C-alpha positions as CSV (number, residue, x, y, z in Angstrom):
1,M,2.4,38.3,25.4
2,K,0.9,36.9,28.9
3,P,-0.3,33.4,28.2
4,L,-4.0,32.9,27.7
5,L,-6.3,32.4,30.9
6,P,-9.5,30.2,30.2
7,V,-12.7,32.3,30.9
8,D,-15.2,29.7,31.3
9,T,-13.6,25.9,30.2
10,T,-17.3,24.4,31.4
11,P,-18.6,22.9,27.9
12,S,-21.5,25.0,26.1
13,P,-24.4,22.9,25.4
14,F,-25.1,22.2,21.6
15,S,-26.8,25.8,20.7
16,S,-30.8,25.5,19.6
17,S,-30.0,28.6,17.5
18,I,-28.2,26.3,14.8
19,S,-31.3,25.1,12.8
20,D,-32.4,23.5,9.5
21,D,-31.4,26.2,7.0
22,G,-32.4,24.0,4.4
23,F,-28.8,23.1,3.4
24,A,-27.2,19.7,3.5
25,V,-26.8,17.9,6.8
26,T,-24.9,14.9,7.4
27,A,-27.2,11.7,8.5
28,A,-25.9,10.2,11.7
29,E,-26.6,7.4,13.8
30,P,-27.4,8.3,17.5
31,W,-23.3,7.5,19.0
32,V,-22.6,9.9,16.7
33,R,-23.9,12.9,18.9
34,R,-22.6,11.5,21.7
35,K,-18.9,11.0,20.0
36,V,-19.2,15.1,19.0
37,E,-19.9,15.5,22.6
38,I,-16.9,13.2,23.6
39,V,-14.8,15.6,21.2
40,Q,-15.8,18.6,23.5
41,Q,-14.8,17.2,26.7
42,Y,-11.6,16.3,25.3
43,L,-11.1,19.9,23.7
44,T,-12.4,21.3,26.9
45,A,-9.7,19.5,29.1
46,F,-7.1,20.2,26.8
47,V,-7.7,24.0,26.9
48,T,-8.1,23.8,30.2
49,A,-4.8,22.5,31.0
50,V,-2.6,24.0,27.9
51,A,-3.9,27.7,28.1
52,P,-2.1,29.1,30.9
53,Q,0.9,28.1,29.2
54,V,0.8,29.5,25.7
55,D,-0.2,32.7,23.9
56,E,-2.0,31.0,21.0
57,L,-4.5,28.3,21.0
58,V,-5.6,26.8,17.7
59,F,-7.9,24.3,16.5
60,I,-8.1,22.4,13.5
61,D,-10.7,20.2,12.1
62,L,-9.1,18.2,8.9
63,F,-12.7,16.5,7.9
64,S,-15.1,19.1,8.6
65,Q,-18.2,17.8,6.3
66,N,-21.1,20.5,6.1
67,G,-20.6,21.2,9.9
68,L,-24.4,19.7,10.5
69,C,-25.4,16.5,11.7
70,C,-28.9,15.0,12.1
71,L,-31.1,12.0,13.3
72,G,-33.7,10.8,11.2
73,N,-35.4,12.8,8.8
74,R,-34.1,15.8,9.7
75,K,-36.1,15.9,12.6
76,E,-33.2,16.3,15.2
77,I,-30.2,18.3,14.3
78,F,-27.1,19.2,16.1
79,P,-23.4,20.4,15.6
80,G,-20.8,18.4,14.1
81,V,-17.2,19.1,15.5
82,P,-16.8,22.5,13.4
83,L,-19.6,24.1,14.7
84,M,-19.6,22.1,18.2
85,A,-16.2,23.7,18.5
86,L,-17.2,27.2,17.8
87,Q,-19.5,27.6,20.0
88,Q,-17.5,26.5,22.8
89,D,-16.4,29.9,25.0
90,L,-12.8,28.9,25.1
91,P,-9.7,31.1,24.6
92,I,-9.3,29.9,20.9
93,T,-7.4,32.1,18.7
94,K,-8.1,30.7,15.6
95,Y,-9.9,27.9,13.5
96,V,-9.1,25.7,10.4
97,F,-11.1,23.7,8.9
98,C,-10.6,21.6,6.2
99,E,-13.0,20.1,3.8
100,S,-12.4,18.1,0.6
101,D,-15.6,17.7,-0.7
102,A,-16.6,21.0,-3.0
103,E,-20.4,21.0,-1.8
104,Q,-20.0,20.6,2.0
105,F,-17.1,22.9,1.6
106,R,-19.2,25.5,0.0
107,V,-22.5,25.0,2.8
108,L,-19.8,24.9,5.7
109,K,-18.5,28.4,4.5
110,I,-22.1,29.5,4.3
111,R,-22.9,28.2,8.2
112,I,-19.7,29.7,9.6
113,N,-20.2,33.2,8.0
114,K,-23.7,33.1,9.1
115,Y,-23.4,32.0,12.5
116,F,-19.6,32.9,14.0
117,K,-18.7,35.7,12.0
118,E,-16.8,37.1,14.7
119,K,-14.2,34.2,14.9
120,N,-11.1,33.9,13.5
121,A,-11.8,30.5,11.1
122,I,-10.1,29.7,8.1
123,L,-11.5,27.1,5.5
124,L,-9.1,25.3,3.3
125,N,-10.9,23.0,0.6
126,G,-8.9,19.7,0.0
127,R,-7.7,16.6,1.0
128,P,-5.4,16.6,4.5
129,E,-2.2,15.3,2.6
130,D,-2.4,17.8,0.0
131,L,-3.1,20.8,2.4
132,L,0.1,20.1,4.9
133,E,2.0,22.9,3.4
134,K,-1.5,25.6,3.8
135,I,-2.1,24.1,7.3
136,K,1.3,24.6,8.5
137,M,1.4,28.0,7.0
138,Y,-1.6,29.4,9.2
139,I,0.0,28.1,12.3
140,P,2.3,30.2,14.2
141,K,5.9,28.5,14.6
142,S,6.1,28.5,19.0
143,R,8.9,30.9,19.8
144,R,10.7,31.7,23.3
145,D,8.5,34.5,23.6
146,H,5.3,33.2,22.1
147,K,4.0,29.9,22.6
148,V,1.4,28.0,20.8
149,A,-0.5,24.8,20.7
150,V,-2.9,23.0,18.4
151,F,-5.5,20.9,19.2
152,C,-6.0,18.8,15.7
153,V,-9.5,16.4,15.1
154,A,-9.4,13.8,12.6
155,D,-12.6,12.4,12.7
156,S,-13.0,11.0,8.9
157,F,-15.3,8.0,9.6
158,G,-12.8,6.1,7.4
159,L,-8.7,5.2,7.7
160,E,-7.9,8.6,7.3
161,P,-5.9,10.4,7.4
162,D,-2.5,8.4,6.3
163,F,0.1,8.3,9.1
164,D,2.5,10.6,7.1
165,V,0.1,13.6,7.7
166,I,0.7,12.9,11.7
167,Q,4.5,12.4,11.2
168,D,4.9,15.7,9.1
169,L,2.5,17.9,11.7
170,K,3.5,16.7,15.0
171,D,6.5,18.8,15.5
172,N,4.4,21.9,15.1
173,N,3.2,21.3,18.4
174,F,0.1,19.5,17.3
175,T,-2.0,17.1,19.9
176,F,-4.4,15.0,17.6
177,L,-7.5,13.5,18.8
178,I,-8.4,10.2,16.3
179,P,-11.8,8.8,16.3
180,V,-11.2,5.5,14.6
181,T,-14.3,4.7,13.0
182,F,-14.9,2.9,9.6
183,H,-17.3,0.7,7.5
184,L,-17.0,-2.7,9.3
185,G,-19.7,-5.7,9.3
186,N,-20.4,-8.7,6.9
187,K,-19.5,-7.4,3.3
188,I,-16.7,-4.6,4.1
189,N,-15.3,-6.8,6.8
190,Y,-11.5,-7.2,7.9
191,S,-10.8,-9.9,4.9
192,F,-12.0,-6.7,2.4
193,Y,-9.3,-4.2,4.4
194,L,-6.6,-6.7,3.7
195,R,-7.5,-7.8,0.1
196,N,-9.3,-4.5,-1.5
197,E,-8.1,-2.0,0.7
198,R,-4.8,-2.9,1.6
199,E,-2.7,-0.1,0.5
200,K,-5.4,2.4,2.3
201,L,-4.7,0.3,5.0
202,K,-1.1,0.2,4.9
203,K,-0.9,4.2,4.6
204,F,-3.2,4.3,8.0
205,I,-0.8,2.1,10.3
206,W,2.0,3.1,7.9
207,V,3.9,-0.1,7.3
208,D,3.3,-3.4,5.1
209,K,4.5,-5.6,7.2
210,D,2.2,-5.2,9.7
211,I,-0.4,-6.2,7.4
212,E,1.1,-9.4,6.3
213,T,1.1,-10.3,10.6
214,L,-2.5,-9.1,10.4
215,K,-3.4,-11.4,7.8
216,R,-2.3,-14.3,9.7
217,E,-3.5,-13.5,13.1
218,I,-7.0,-12.0,12.2
219,S,-10.2,-14.2,11.7
220,N,-13.1,-11.5,12.8
221,N,-13.6,-8.1,12.6
222,E,-13.6,-7.3,16.4
223,T,-9.9,-8.9,16.6
224,F,-9.2,-6.7,13.2
225,Y,-10.5,-3.7,14.8
226,K,-8.4,-4.0,18.3
227,R,-5.0,-4.8,16.4
228,V,-5.3,-2.0,14.3
229,I,-5.6,0.2,17.1
230,Q,-2.6,-1.5,18.8
231,I,-0.3,-0.9,15.7
232,Y,-1.7,2.6,15.3
233,E,-0.8,3.9,18.7
234,S,2.4,1.9,18.4
235,H,3.8,3.7,15.5
236,A,2.5,7.0,17.4
237,Q,5.0,6.1,20.2
238,Q,7.5,5.4,17.8
239,L,7.5,8.9,16.4
240,G,8.2,10.3,20.4
241,M,4.8,11.1,21.0
242,N,2.7,10.8,24.1
243,T,-0.6,8.4,23.8
244,A,-3.5,7.5,25.4
245,V,-6.7,5.7,23.5
246,S,-10.3,5.4,25.4
247,T,-12.7,2.9,24.5
248,Q,-16.2,4.1,23.7
249,K,-19.9,2.1,22.9
250,I,-20.7,2.1,19.6
251,D,-24.4,0.5,18.3
252,S,-24.0,1.1,14.7
253,G,-25.2,-0.8,11.4
254,L,-22.2,0.4,9.8
255,M,-19.7,-0.5,12.2
256,E,-20.7,-3.8,13.5
257,V,-18.3,-4.1,16.9
258,P,-19.0,-3.4,20.1
259,T,-16.9,-1.1,21.1
260,Y,-14.5,2.1,19.3
261,S,-11.6,4.0,20.1
262,I,-10.4,7.4,20.4
263,C,-6.6,7.9,20.2
264,L,-5.3,11.1,21.5
265,F,-1.4,11.5,20.4
266,S,0.6,14.6,21.5
267,K,4.3,15.5,21.3
268,K,4.3,17.8,24.1
269,Y,1.6,17.3,26.7
270,S,0.9,14.3,28.6
271,A,-2.1,12.2,26.7
272,K,-2.9,10.3,29.5
273,A,-3.8,13.2,31.9
274,I,-5.5,15.1,29.1
275,Q,-7.4,12.3,28.7
276,V,-8.5,11.5,32.5
277,D,-9.6,15.2,32.9
278,A,-12.1,14.2,29.9
279,L,-13.3,11.5,31.0
280,A,-13.5,12.1,34.5
281,G,-16.8,11.2,36.1
282,S,-18.0,9.8,32.6
283,N,-19.5,6.1,32.6
284,I,-18.5,5.5,28.9
285,Q,-14.6,4.9,29.5
286,F,-14.0,1.0,29.3
287,A,-10.8,-0.5,30.4
288,L,-9.0,-1.2,27.3
289,F,-7.6,-4.3,26.0
290,N,-4.0,-5.1,27.0
291,Q,-1.5,-3.8,24.8
292,N,1.5,-5.4,26.0
C-alpha cells in the first residue's frame, strides 16, 4: 500500500450541526473548550507529520465520555474530544473510543451512529487498564510493507490512566497526548493526594519512592502539580519515549492552579517537533518550569 497523504490538514471548526439532542452532555468550564481546540491542533500536527510515512492512522480516545460538552445550562454545546476528532477531514482510517460509564457509553454510541455512521469507529465499554488486549486487537501491527501509527488521547480529568497503560501500549507505535488535569483546591489538595489517594497517585506516577520525596518537599498545590509533571515526564523518558510538555492557562473552580500541562509522549516520532507545529503561531504556550 502507498502511504497515506493528508487531503486537508487545516483544522475544521466545531460543527454547529451537532446540537442539543436531549441526551446527557458534560458540564464544562470555558477553559475546557479551549483544551479541546488544543487537542485538535496536536492531532492535526501529528497527522500532517506522520501520514506520508504510514499506511494506516488510528485515533484512540481512552476517556471518551458522551461526546458533547456544554457551558452554562445547555446553552452553548460543543463537541468533546471524540466528536471533534470525527469532524476533522483527516486521513484517519480507524477510531477507537473507550468509556467506562455504561450510560455515557450508550449516549456516545447513539451520537456516533447518528452523525458519523460512515466512519470506521469502534466503541469499547470499560476502563483502559481492562481493555488493553481489546485495544491491541484492533490495532494492526506495523510490518515492513504496512506501517501503522496511533494517536492516543487520555483526557480523564483525574489521575488516570495508570502508567502501566502507557508502558503496555508504547511499543505498538502509540503516541500519547495527555492533558494532566484533576481536582486540586482547598479541600482536595496536595495533602489529600499524598495521604488519601496515595495508591492512585502511585499508579499514575509509577513508583512509590517518589511519593515519599513529594511528602518531604511539597507545601502547596502549585509546587505539587509541577513536581508530578516532572516525575511523570521523567518516567516516560525512562521508557525510551520522546517527550514534550506544553503549559496552558487555566481558570477553574475545580483546579486552582494558574496553568496545567499537556504531555506528548512518543516512542518513534519527535514529540517536540509535533508540539512546535501544533502550537505554532499561538500565544497560549508558556515557558515550562526548569526540568533539571
